C-alpha positions in Angstrom: -0.1 -0.1 0.3 3.3 2.1 0.9 4.5 1.6 -2.5 0.9 3.0 -4.2 1.0 6.1 -2.2 4.7 7.1 -2.8 4.0 6.1 -6.4 0.7 8.4 -6.6 2.8 11.0 -4.5 5.2 11.3 -7.1 2.9 11.9 -10.0 2.5 15.7 -10.9 0.0 17.6 -9.3 -2.1 18.8 -12.4 -2.2 14.6 -12.9 -2.9 13.7 -9.5 -5.8 15.8 -9.2 -7.2 15.3 -12.7 -6.7 11.4 -12.0 -8.8 12.3 -8.6 -11.7 13.9 -10.3 -12.5 11.2 -12.6 -12.0 8.4 -10.4 -14.4 9.9 -7.8 -16.8 11.5 -10.4 -16.7 8.1 -12.0 -17.4 6.5 -8.9 -21.0 8.4 -7.6 -22.1 8.2 -11.3 -22.3 4.2 -10.6 -23.6 4.5 -7.4 -26.1 7.1 -8.2 -27.0 4.2 -11.1 -27.1 1.7 -9.0 -29.4 3.2 -6.1 -31.6 5.0 -9.1 -31.4 2.6 -12.2 -34.6 4.4 -13.1 -33.4 8.2 -13.1 -30.2 7.6 -14.3 -30.3 4.6 -17.1 -26.9 4.1 -18.1 -23.5 4.6 -16.1 -22.7 7.4 -18.2 -25.9 9.1 -17.2 -24.7 8.7 -13.4 -21.3 9.9 -14.3 -22.6 12.6 -16.7 -25.1 13.7 -13.4 -22.0 13.5 -11.3 -19.7 15.9 -13.1 -22.6 18.2 -13.7 -23.4 17.9 -9.9 -19.7 18.9 -8.8 -19.2 21.6 -10.9 -21.7 23.3 -9.6 -23.3 23.6 -13.2 -26.7 21.6 -12.4 -28.3 21.1 -15.8 -31.1 19.3 -13.6 -31.6 17.0 -16.7 -31.1 14.2 -14.0 -32.3 14.6 -10.6 -32.4 11.8 -7.7 -35.6 11.5 -6.4 -35.0 8.7 -3.2 -33.5 9.3 0.0 -30.4 7.5 -0.9 -29.6 9.3 -3.9 -30.6 12.8 -2.2 -27.7 11.8 0.4 -25.3 10.8 -2.4 -25.9 14.2 -4.6 -24.9 16.0 -0.8 -22.0 13.6 -0.1 -21.0 14.4 -3.9 -21.7 18.4 -3.3 -19.6 18.8 -0.1 -16.6 16.9 -1.5 -16.4 16.6 -5.3 -17.4 20.0 -5.9 -14.6 21.6 -3.4 -12.1 19.2 -5.4 -13.5 20.2 -9.1 -13.3 24.4 -7.7 -9.6 23.6 -6.3 -8.5 21.5 -9.6 -9.3 24.6 -12.0 -7.9 27.3 -9.5 -5.1 25.2 -9.2 -5.3 24.9 -13.4 -5.2 28.9 -13.4 -2.6 29.0 -11.2 -0.3 26.8 -13.2 -1.0 28.3 -16.4 0.2 31.9 -15.0 2.8 30.5 -13.3 4.4 28.7 -16.7 3.6 31.9 -18.7 5.5 33.5 -16.1 8.6 31.1 -16.1 8.7 31.4 -20.0 9.0 35.2 -20.0 12.0 34.7 -17.2 13.5 32.2 -19.6 13.3 28.9 -17.1 11.3 26.9 -19.6 13.5 24.2 -21.4 13.0 24.5 -25.0 11.8 20.9 -26.8 11.8 22.0 -30.5 14.4 21.1 -32.8 15.6 22.5 -36.4 16.3 25.5 -34.7 18.3 29.2 -34.6 20.1 29.8 -31.8 20.8 33.6 -31.2 22.9 34.3 -28.1 23.0 38.1 -26.9 20.0 40.6 -26.4 21.0 43.5 -28.5 19.7 46.3 -31.3 21.6 43.5 -33.7 19.8 40.5 -32.5 16.3 42.7 -31.8 16.8 43.8 -35.7 17.7 40.4 -37.0 14.0 39.1 -35.4 12.1 41.7 -36.8 14.0 41.3 -40.7 12.6 37.5 -40.3 9.1 38.8 -39.0 9.0 41.2 -42.0 9.6 37.9 -44.6 6.9 36.0 -42.5 9.5 33.3 -41.9 8.0 30.6 -39.5 11.8 29.5 -38.4 11.8 28.7 -34.3 14.2 30.9 -32.6 15.8 30.4 -29.1 17.4 33.7 -27.7 19.9 33.3 -25.2 20.7 36.3 -22.5 22.5 36.6 -19.3 21.3 40.0 -18.5 17.7 40.9 -18.8 15.3 39.7 -16.4 12.3 38.9 -18.5 11.4 38.8 -22.1 8.3 40.9 -23.2 8.7 40.9 -26.7 5.5 38.5 -27.1 7.0 36.6 -30.3 5.6 33.3 -30.7 8.6 32.1 -32.6 11.4 33.2 -30.3 11.9 31.1 -26.9 14.1 33.3 -24.0 16.4 31.0 -22.0 18.1 33.3 -19.0 21.5 32.1 -18.6 25.2 32.1 -19.8 25.7 30.5 -23.3 29.0 28.8 -21.9 27.6 26.7 -18.8 26.2 23.4 -19.5 22.5 23.8 -17.9 21.7 26.6 -20.4 22.8 25.0 -23.5 21.2 22.6 -22.4 17.7 24.3 -22.1 18.2 25.6 -25.5 18.3 21.9 -27.0 21.9 22.9 -28.8 22.3 19.7 -30.1 19.2 19.7 -32.2 19.6 22.9 -33.2 20.4 23.8 -37.1 22.6 26.8 -36.5 23.6 30.1 -34.2 24.3 33.3 -34.3 26.8 34.9 -31.4 26.6 38.8 -31.1 29.2 41.0 -29.6 28.4 42.1 -25.8 28.3 45.6 -26.3 29.0 46.5 -22.6 32.0 44.7 -22.2 35.5 46.2 -23.8 36.3 45.0 -27.6 38.8 42.7 -26.0 36.4 41.0 -23.6 34.0 40.7 -25.8 35.7 38.8 -28.7 37.3 36.6 -25.9 33.4 35.6 -24.8 32.4 34.9 -28.2 35.5 32.7 -28.6 34.5 30.7 -25.5 31.2 30.7 -26.8 31.8 29.4 -29.6 34.3 26.6 -28.5 30.7 25.6 -25.4 28.9 25.3 -28.4 30.8 23.1 -31.0 31.5 21.0 -27.7 27.6 20.2 -27.7 27.4 19.7 -31.5 30.7 19.6 -33.6 28.2 19.9 -37.1 26.8 23.0 -35.7 26.6 26.3 -38.0 28.0 28.9 -36.1 28.3 33.0 -37.0 30.1 35.0 -34.9 30.7 38.6 -34.7 34.1 39.7 -33.4 35.2 43.4 -32.8 38.8 43.2 -33.7 40.5 41.7 -36.4 43.4 40.1 -34.5 40.7 37.7 -32.7 39.2 36.8 -36.3 41.6 34.3 -36.7 41.1 32.6 -33.0 37.3 32.3 -33.5 37.9 30.3 -37.0 39.9 28.0 -35.0 37.5 27.6 -32.2 35.0 26.7 -34.7 33.3 29.6 -36.2 32.2 29.0 -39.5 31.7 32.8 -40.5 33.1 35.7 -38.7 31.5 38.9 -39.2 34.0 41.5 -38.2 31.3 44.4 -37.4 34.1 47.3 -36.5 35.7 46.9 -40.0 32.6 46.6 -41.7 31.2 49.9 -40.2 34.2 51.5 -41.5 34.3 50.8 -44.5 30.8 52.3 -44.7 31.8 55.4 -43.1 34.6 55.6 -45.5 32.0 55.3 -48.2 29.9 57.8 -46.6 32.8 60.4 -46.3 33.4 60.1 -50.0 30.5 59.3 -51.3 29.5 61.4 -54.6 26.0 63.0 -54.3 22.9 62.0 -54.1 24.2 58.2 -53.5 24.0 57.2 -50.2 26.0 53.7 -49.7 24.7 52.9 -46.1 21.2 53.3 -47.2 21.8 51.4 -50.5 23.2 48.5 -48.9 20.7 48.5 -46.1 18.0 48.2 -48.6 20.0 45.9 -51.1 20.5 43.1 -48.2 17.3 43.4 -46.6 15.5 42.5 -50.4 18.2 40.4 -51.7 21.5 37.8 -50.7 24.6 36.5 -52.5 24.6 33.4 -54.3 27.1 31.5 -55.2 26.5 28.6 -58.5 28.9 26.6 -60.6 28.7 27.7 -64.2 26.2 26.2 -66.2 27.4 23.2 -68.5 26.2 25.1 -71.6 28.0 28.2 -70.8 31.5 26.7 -70.5 34.1 28.1 -73.5 31.7 31.0 -74.0 31.8 34.6 -73.3 30.5 35.8 -69.7 28.1 38.2 -71.5 25.5 34.9 -72.2 25.7 34.2 -68.6 24.7 37.9 -67.4 21.7 37.9 -69.8 20.7 34.0 -68.6 21.0 34.8 -65.1 19.4 38.4 -65.7 16.4 36.7 -67.2 16.4 34.8 -63.4 16.1 37.7 -61.5 19.5 37.4 -60.8 22.8 39.7 -61.1 26.2 38.4 -61.7 28.6 40.6 -59.2 31.9 38.1 -59.7 33.5 35.3 -60.6 35.2 32.7 -58.6 38.7 31.3 -60.9 41.5 29.0 -58.7 40.1 30.0 -55.4 40.3 33.9 -56.7 37.5 35.8 -56.6 37.0 38.7 -59.3 34.5 41.8 -59.5 36.2 42.9 -62.7 33.7 41.4 -65.4 34.6 42.3 -68.9 31.9 40.7 -71.7 35.0 39.1 -73.2 36.6 36.9 -70.1 35.6 33.4 -71.2 33.9 31.0 -68.9 35.8 27.6 -67.6 34.8 24.4 -66.5 35.7 24.6 -62.7 34.4 28.7 -62.1 31.9 29.8 -60.1 29.7 32.6 -60.2 29.0 35.5 -57.5 25.4 35.8 -57.8 23.0 38.7 -56.5 19.7 36.8 -56.0 16.1 37.1 -54.1 16.2 36.9 -50.7 16.2 32.7 -49.5 15.9 32.0 -53.2 
């Protein structure tokens, strides 16, 4: 007996209460059916009456008429009514508690094939907004140690509070089942500290899933090689990128605005690399330009023997093994 009692209390409270309500209502349904078989022709009719009475709904479609039937109803109201009320209150409280736990980043993510974003900042926010504007339904897990709550109310974003270098945090984010990870630099730290933190996070992620594709942001060029050695597949040097934009902005020709132009291009288009189609081998590149233009793609460069050239001439001949660099519609 003690063994069964121990098993009962090991079951989650929600399931214990639900099981108790079902058993009690079924028991009262069988009792009332046995006492008044004419008023309650079937056991199910008795169970229906027990649920309606215990929940204080009281439709009145089935009513006990005998003395013992009414005594049974009184006992049901005194016991079952309180139990059902407590169950509903507990269910409401559990829902609110789970909602708070989600907001505070305490709930484990159970999905797979998802994106992991590490660090909540303006870059991460804009990235999530862009994915939403493109109506992409990819699941995203956001890991951040600084936020106490995540109030964005985004159905596709699951928040995990914690340090991305800690085992418990990565397990909560289900890194082993993730598709890709994006690590952003921490603006609250110095450049050297931020880059070191990024490298540590790369090592931690690769330790959980060696095949995970990682995009990492570093602030200093000297840490790029260390990020690549740690396992980052793509390293974005944000300072170098911004410096180049500043340079072009300083020496731009009016009315062209390099920053706005580049932002518009990258929002609507993406870089794409493709082998030279067989039909264009030993043909001038102008034919490939015309072909891809009809496909709504622009050829912006060519890769020959691992060397990339953006200096395209109409008489350049395409060879077997060449790759064309294209600007194509987003997510083609």
